[in-house]
C-alpha positions in Angstrom: -8.2 -16.5 64.8 -7.7 -19.0 61.4 -5.4 -21.4 61.6 -3.3 -22.6 58.2 -1.4 -25.7 57.5 1.1 -25.9 56.2 4.3 -28.4 55.0 6.4 -25.7 54.8 6.2 -22.0 56.0 8.2 -19.7 53.8 8.7 -15.4 53.8 6.1 -15.6 50.3 3.9 -17.7 52.0 3.3 -15.8 54.8 3.7 -12.6 53.4 0.4 -13.3 50.4 -1.5 -15.0 53.3 -1.2 -12.4 55.4 -2.3 -9.7 53.0 -5.4 -11.3 52.0 -6.6 -12.2 55.3 -5.2 -9.6 57.8 -5.0 -6.6 55.3 -7.9 -7.6 53.5 -10.0 -10.0 55.1 -9.4 -8.5 58.5 -8.6 -11.8 60.0 -6.0 -12.3 62.2 -4.2 -16.0 61.3 -1.4 -18.0 62.4 0.7 -20.6 60.4 1.8 -24.4 61.8 3.6 -27.3 60.2 2.7 -29.7 62.4 -0.5 -31.8 62.2 -1.4 -32.2 65.9 -1.5 -28.3 66.3 -4.0 -28.0 63.7 -6.2 -31.1 64.9 -6.2 -29.8 68.3 -7.3 -26.2 66.9 -11.3 -25.4 67.8 -11.2 -22.4 65.6 -11.6 -22.1 61.6 -8.5 -23.2 59.9 -7.6 -24.4 56.2 -4.8 -26.4 54.8 -2.2 -24.7 51.9 -0.5 -28.1 50.9 -0.1 -31.0 48.3 -2.7 -33.1 49.8 -5.6 -32.8 52.6 -5.0 -33.9 55.9 -9.3 -35.3 56.1 -11.9 -33.1 55.4 -11.0 -29.8 56.3 -11.2 -26.7 54.1 -7.9 -27.6 51.7 -6.5 -25.4 49.3 -4.1 -27.3 47.1 -1.1 -25.2 46.9 0.9 -23.8 43.1 4.7 -24.4 43.3 5.1 -20.2 43.4 5.3 -19.9 46.8 8.1 -22.0 48.0 10.1 -20.9 44.9 13.0 -18.6 45.0 13.7 -16.0 42.2 12.5 -15.8 39.3 11.0 -18.4 37.1 9.5 -19.1 33.9 5.8 -18.5 35.9 3.4 -17.5 33.1 -0.8 -17.8 34.5 -2.6 -18.5 31.7 -5.9 -16.8 32.1 -9.6 -18.8 32.5 -13.2 -18.2 34.2 -14.2 -18.4 37.6 -17.6 -18.0 37.6 -17.4 -14.9 35.4 -13.5 -13.4 37.1 -11.1 -14.3 35.0 -8.0 -16.2 37.4 -5.2 -18.6 37.0 -3.4 -21.7 38.6 -5.8 -23.9 38.9 -6.5 -26.5 40.7 -7.4 -30.7 41.0 -11.1 -31.5 42.5 -10.5 -31.5 45.6 -9.7 -28.2 46.5 -12.4 -26.0 48.3 -11.6 -23.4 45.8 -10.6 -23.7 42.0 -7.7 -21.6 42.2 -4.5 -21.5 43.7 -5.8 -17.5 45.0 -2.5 -17.1 46.6 -0.6 -18.0 44.0 -1.6 -15.7 41.6 -2.5 -13.2 44.1 1.8 -12.8 44.4 2.0 -13.4 41.1 0.1 -9.9 40.7 1.3 -8.6 43.4 4.9 -8.8 43.3 4.7 -7.5 40.2 6.6 -11.0 39.7 5.8 -10.0 35.4 8.0 -6.8 35.5 11.0 -8.5 36.8 11.0 -11.3 33.3 12.0 -10.2 30.0 10.3 -7.0 28.7 10.7 -4.1 26.4 9.7 -1.3 27.9 8.1 1.7 26.2 9.8 5.2 25.0 10.5 6.4 28.5 12.0 3.2 29.7 8.8 1.7 31.8 6.5 -1.4 31.5 4.0 -1.3 29.9 0.2 -1.7 30.2 0.0 -3.7 26.6 2.8 -6.3 28.3 0.7 -7.6 31.6 -1.3 -10.2 31.9 -3.9 -8.3 33.1 -4.4 -6.2 30.5 -4.0 -9.3 27.3 -6.6 -10.6 30.3 -9.1 -8.1 29.8 -9.1 -7.4 33.8 -7.2 -4.4 34.6 -10.3 -2.7 34.9 -11.0 -5.1 38.3 -9.2 -5.5 41.4 -9.3 -8.9 41.0 -7.1 -9.9 44.4 -10.4 -8.5 46.3 -12.5 -9.9 45.1 -10.9 -13.7 45.0 -10.6 -12.6 48.5 -14.4 -12.2 48.9 -15.0 -15.0 47.4 -12.4 -17.1 49.4 -14.7 -15.7 52.4 -17.8 -16.5 51.1 -16.5 -20.1 51.6 -15.1 -20.0 54.6 -18.8 -18.5 56.0 -20.3 -21.3 54.3 -17.7 -23.9 56.2 -17.5 -21.8 59.5 -20.9 -20.3 60.1 -20.3 -19.5 63.5 -17.7 -17.4 63.8 -17.6 -13.5 63.5 -15.8 -12.6 60.2 -15.0 -8.6 60.4 -15.9 -6.3 58.1 -13.6 -3.4 55.6 -15.3 -0.4 55.4 -14.4 1.1 52.2 -12.0 4.3 51.7 -11.2 7.4 49.7 -8.2 9.5 48.7 -7.1 12.2 46.2 -4.1 11.9 45.2 -3.3 15.1 43.9 0.5 16.4 41.5 1.8 19.5 40.9 4.1 19.3 38.5 3.2 22.9 37.4 2.4 25.2 40.4 1.5 27.9 37.8 -0.4 28.9 34.9 2.3 31.8 33.5 2.4 33.1 37.0 7.2 32.5 38.1 8.0 31.3 34.4 10.1 34.1 33.0 10.3 36.4 30.6 10.9 34.0 27.9 8.8 31.3 28.1 5.1 33.3 28.7 6.4 35.2 25.3 7.0 31.9 23.6 3.6 31.1 25.8 1.5 34.5 24.5 3.0 33.8 20.8 1.3 30.1 20.8 -1.9 30.9 22.1 -2.8 33.0 19.7 -1.2 30.7 17.3 -3.6 28.5 18.5 -6.4 31.0 18.1 -6.8 30.3 22.1 -7.3 33.9 22.8 -9.1 33.4 25.9 -6.0 31.5 27.3 -3.9 34.4 25.9 -6.1 37.1 27.9 -5.7 35.3 31.0 -1.8 35.1 30.8 -1.8 38.5 30.0 -4.3 39.5 33.1 -2.3 37.1 35.4 1.1 38.3 34.4 -0.4 42.5 35.1 -1.7 41.2 38.1 -5.3 41.4 37.7 -6.1 38.3 38.0 -4.9 35.1 39.9 -3.2 32.1 38.4 -5.2 29.6 36.8 -3.5 26.7 38.5 -3.6 28.1 42.3 -6.5 26.5 42.9 -5.4 25.0 46.4 -7.3 26.1 48.8 -10.4 24.8 46.9 -9.0 21.3 46.6 -8.8 21.4 49.8 -12.1 22.6 50.8 -14.0 20.4 48.4 -11.8 17.7 50.3 -12.8 18.6 53.1 -16.5 19.0 52.6 -16.5 14.9 51.1 -14.1 14.3 54.0 -12.1 12.5 51.6 -8.5 12.3 52.4 -6.2 15.1 50.0 -2.3 14.4 49.8 -0.6 16.8 47.3 2.8 15.7 45.7 4.9 18.4 45.0 7.4 18.4 42.0 10.9 19.8 43.3 13.3 20.0 41.0 15.2 21.9 37.8 13.4 22.7 34.8 13.3 20.6 32.1 11.7 19.2 28.9 9.8 16.9 31.1 9.6 18.9 34.2 7.7 21.9 33.6 7.5 24.0 37.0 8.9 26.9 38.2 12.5 26.6 39.9 12.7 24.8 43.2 14.7 28.2 44.0 11.3 29.7 43.8 10.2 31.3 47.3 6.2 32.0 45.8 6.2 28.1 45.2 8.7 27.3 48.7 5.7 29.5 50.5 3.0 27.6 48.4 3.7 24.8 49.8 4.1 25.7 52.8 0.4 27.1 53.2 -0.8 23.6 51.6 1.2 21.3 54.0 0.0 22.7 56.9 -4.1 21.6 55.9 -3.3 19.0 54.7 -0.8 15.4 54.1 2.4 16.1 51.1 4.8 13.8 49.4 7.2 14.5 46.9 6.9 14.5 42.7 9.8 13.0 42.3 11.6 14.4 39.1 11.9 12.3 35.4 15.6 11.8 35.5 16.0 10.4 39.5 14.8 6.8 38.2 18.2 5.9 37.4 20.1 8.8 39.2 19.9 7.9 43.0 22.3 10.7 43.5 19.9 13.7 42.2 16.7 12.0 44.2 18.4 12.7 47.2 19.0 16.3 46.3 15.4 16.7 45.5 14.7 15.1 48.7 17.2 17.4 51.1 16.0 20.3 49.2 12.1 19.3 49.5 13.0 18.6 53.4 14.7 21.7 53.9 11.4 23.7 53.0 8.9 21.6 54.8 11.4 21.2 57.6 9.8 17.5 58.6 11.1 14.1 56.9 9.7 13.5 53.6 8.3 9.4 53.8 5.4 9.8 51.2 6.6 10.0 47.4 5.4 9.5 43.6 7.3 9.1 40.7 6.7 11.7 37.7 5.2 10.2 34.6 5.3 6.6 36.0 9.1 6.5 35.5 9.7 2.9 37.8 11.9 0.3 37.4 11.1 -2.4 39.1 12.6 -3.5 42.3 15.7 -0.7 41.6 13.3 2.0 41.9 11.9 1.1 45.1 15.2 -0.1 46.8 16.3 3.5 46.3 13.5 5.1 48.2 14.2 2.7 50.8 17.2 3.4 51.2 16.3 7.0 51.4 13.7 6.3 54.3 10.4 6.8 52.4 7.4 4.5 53.8 4.9 4.7 51.8 4.8 5.1 47.6 2.5 6.0 45.5 3.3 4.7 41.6 1.7 1.9 41.3 -0.7 2.5 38.2 -0.2 3.0 34.8 0.5 5.9 32.9 -0.9 5.2 29.9 -4.3 2.7 31.1 -6.6 3.0 34.4 -7.1 0.0 35.8 -5.2 -1.9 39.1 -1.1 -3.0 38.0 -1.0 -5.4 40.8 -4.4 -6.3 41.0 -6.0 -4.8 44.0 -6.9 -1.9 45.3 -5.8 -2.3 48.7 -2.5 -0.7 50.0 0.2 -3.2 50.1 3.9 -4.1 51.2 6.4 -4.2 48.7 7.8 -7.8 48.9 11.3 -7.7 46.8 12.2 -10.7 44.6 15.6 -10.0 44.7 15.8 -10.6 48.5 13.1 -12.6 48.9 11.8 -10.3 52.0 8.5 -8.3 53.3 10.1 -4.4 53.0 8.4 -1.1 54.7 7.7 0.0 51.5 4.0 0.6 51.7 2.4 0.8 48.7 -0.6 3.0 47.9 -1.9 1.6 44.2 -3.6 3.9 42.0 -7.0 3.3 40.2 -6.7 5.8 37.3 -4.8 9.3 35.9 -7.0 11.4 34.7 -4.7 12.7 32.2 -5.3 9.4 30.4 -9.2 10.4 29.4 -7.8 13.9 28.5 -5.4 12.5 26.2 -7.7 9.7 24.5 -10.0 13.4 24.3 -12.4 12.2 26.2 -15.6 14.3 26.7 -15.3 15.2 30.9 -19.3 13.5 31.2 -17.2 10.4 29.3 -14.4 10.3 31.3 -16.5 10.3 34.7 -18.9 7.4 33.7 -16.1 5.3 32.9 -14.5 6.7 36.5 -17.8 6.1 38.8 -17.1 2.6 37.2 -13.7 1.6 38.6 -14.8 3.5 42.1 -18.1 1.1 41.9 -15.3 -1.8 41.4 -13.3 -0.7 44.8 -16.8 -0.5 46.8 -18.3 -3.8 46.0 -14.9 -5.3 47.7 -14.6 -1.9 50.5 -11.0 -1.0 49.1 -8.8 1.8 48.5 -10.3 4.2 46.0 -7.5 6.8 44.8 -8.1 9.0 42.1 -4.6 10.8 40.8 -5.6 14.1 39.1 -3.1 17.3 37.9 -3.5 20.8 39.8 -3.3 21.7 36.1 -6.7 19.6 35.3 -8.2 21.3 37.6 -7.8 25.0 37.1 -10.6 27.5 36.0 -9.3 27.6 32.3 -12.2 27.7 29.7 -10.6 23.7 28.8 -10.8 22.6 31.9 -14.0 24.1 33.6 -15.8 20.4 33.1 -12.7 19.0 34.4 -13.0 20.2 38.4 -17.2 19.4 38.3 -16.0 16.2 37.4 -13.8 16.1 40.3 -16.3 17.2 42.6 -18.7 14.3 41.4 -15.7 11.5 41.8 -15.5 12.8 45.5 -19.0 12.6 46.6 -20.0 9.0 48.2 -21.7 6.4 45.8 
């Protein structure tokens, strides 16, 4: 066990120290404010305070972990041997930056509590983030900092056997449209058919007609294949189903559709699942609760996992609403427009509510990229795969949790999506 001496134990301090030491580095820790207890400890120990007690492993603290509320804290990016970092310390410190305060700033999304301009969908935009401005959005810097700290600790305490964590991979699939053509109704399909012809998408038009006439399966009904691929490569696969009324932003079939209900039941028998809450639930907690209740009536079990459609969330309000509705796992921590690590980490973490200064029971699973980003950027599947593998490799270096986000629609066998299905299988393969 590693003992941490500090002049004051605060909720912020215990939260981020446990995240870095216990959840990332797998090192059990305890805290003390008593000098005699610290001196008597025979195992590895560090001081996190304003000044060292002696010649121990010492990290000078930044003020952030001893404050309350939201201040004007701003990170000034500097270079730490090729890796961006902020909150620099003095020469006495065993490491040159307060990685605990910097990690707390990123992982709590401190900057999203500060005044900012939202995008057209009322979201905090990636371009406003410190990670984007500092050009480290695509690196899990908190995990990298933690591993650098670990190397220093190994040098200081060579006889201590430090645990090693294992790389994990999760494939998350959003089902915002369970069907491309089936169950869409006469008006929607006729409108789609005219659109196919107008854009000269003859293959899509022919497939649409074949599905409507029941000569072929719907191209978006690829759930068995996706389950098989997950099993083949031993990758944990989770499906998130949109289950709401039809809107411009929520194009799925109606939640009352019997075939859709049967589809959901058939999938969740074989894998973990969650709900993709619809576009307008961000501002309407009553709607969120209705959607959850309807979904639970279908799956006949409590809903514990969620994702927000189009990543529409407002911190801390969205997470507070989810907690009030008994959601314990959340998968929206990422940007809808950029790949990378919104919270600076590839390790799941518990949401720390800066409004109430408490660690909540909501566990946040940060994803690395949304495949739709690459398609909107008009990258070829080959170009997209190279970028995805680079990010996966960054996670592998720190033995983190690599979470990808695909939609079942982009993995269909429609002509313009076939290459993306092959790409998906490549992403599942071990490095």
